[in-house]
C-alpha positions, 0 to 999 in steps of 0.5 A: 490520543489525537481525536480523528475526524470524519474527514481525516478517516476519508483521507486515510482511506484515500491514502491506502487506496492510492497506495495499494492500487498504484503499485500493484496496477503499476507493476502488473501493467509493466509486467504485461508490457514487458511480456509482450516484448519478451514473449515471456508470458506469464513471468514478467506479470507475475514478477510485477504483480508480486513486486506492486505487493511488496511496494504497497506493503512498505508503503502501508507499513510506513503509513502506519508508522506515521500514524503511530508517531503522529499520535492516533494510537499510543502504540502500547498494546492492549489499550482496546478498552 
């Protein structure tokens, strides 16, 4: 199993933050703009938030999958010793 350094952990934390914040805030802002244009408040804000959350969840899943492939975990269940 690959050993993570403190700098590696900070990089991963930064990636997780970007993967979570950008889609959620972007979807919400896009929903706000569209709601003002179409006078459909708060429907599109909620839709943008939901889409942003879905995109963020997919991004986190891809990040975890890439970490497993790099060997940060051995991928086996029950190896918490």
